[in-house]
C-alpha positions, 0 to 999 in steps of 0.5 A: 833189173828182174831177178835171174834164174838160179844157175850153178852155185860155186861152193869151193871157197865155202868148202875151205872156210867151213873145214878150217872152222871145223878143224878149229872147233875140234881142236878146241874140244876137251876130252869129255866133249868127244863123248857128248851125245848129238842129234844123230841118235847113235853117234856121239861127237867123235862118231859124227866127226868120224862119219865126216871123215868117212864121207871124205874118203868114200867120195875121193875113192869113188869120184877121184879114183873111180873105185867101186862104191863102198855100198856094194860091200854091204848091199844085200838083196831087197835092201833099200838105198837108205838102209844100205847107206846107214849100214855102211856108215855105221860099220865105218864109224865102228871100225874107226872108233879107235882113232885118237881125237888128235889123229882124227882131226889131222886126218879131217884137215888133210881129207878136206884139202884133198877133196877141195883139190879134187873139186877144183881140178874137175870140170864143174859141168862134167857128169858124175854120180846122181845127186838125190839132194837135187832129185837127179835120176841120172848123172849130175854135174860136179857143181851139184856134187860139191854143193851137196857135199858142202851142205852135208858137212855144214849140217854135221858141223852144226850138229857137233856145235850144238852138242858142245854148246857152241854158237852157229856159224852165221857169217856170209862165207858160211851161211850164204852158200848153204842157203843157196844150195838148200834153195836149189834143193827145195826147188827140185823137191817141192810138189805143186802145192796146189799152185797155179801157173806163174804163182810165186813163193818168196823165201826170205831169210833175213835180207836174202831172198829166193823166189820159186815160180811155178812153170809147167810141171816144175818150180823155177828158182830165181836169185832174189825176191819179186814184187807182188809174189803170190806168197812170202815165207819169212824166217829170221837169219838167227833161225836159218841155221837150226832150221836148215841144218837139221837142228829142229823137228819139222813142226819147229821149222814150220812154226818159224816162218812168218807168212804173207800173201796167199796164206793157204799156199804159204802154209802148204809151202811151209809144211813142205819145206819143213818136211824137207829140212826138219829132222 
């Protein structure tokens, strides 16, 4: 049977599994661990955890409760979105810096439950806020909003795991949904790469595969590999989490791929994927 087009992805079970593992990790930390530096330049472990809580509360307020976006409080004339978002996040992390670790963990456990309840209740195809991760210009369906949120949590969770020297979470329940979301994001963001009509690129992660097919002005994503692909990019399962959770620089991500088939197209694709996924 030929591979099917990749449609909506359901991350609701993964949201619950990831948050449970995250809370378990935080409860296991020693006092000194909370002050360890992370890959986020200005945030230590407690800062990243506080940032995640801020994300939870912000999305509940604006999505579930229809409150005005918090960014409006920091937005100034001529300020771009990224600068405003960074300012908003920094203000929150600084303001909540007095939270004790036990209180922070308890709040993260509760906010995880609240957000999951909301995503389970809302129609997954109903329109919500635009999701830039999927290159949306207008309202995005809620399955995309939940998927973006899952990858955001997954990335920050692993930034903390790396900071405190814990291994990656590479179980099927955690990694597979993250890779499925990343593959959909790649399909939305990759430029033409000089590919011809119908050219295909297989992204092979261990035994899992997705295929990008050039159709008109866009890339279509298939939920499996195809025979006789134009190019194939392979990365090991062990390398997948650091490569796609901002653990490596773009050159490190690019170097992790083994290429087959059309090597020139493969190199362009690896470079573009690394720019999308690397830090």
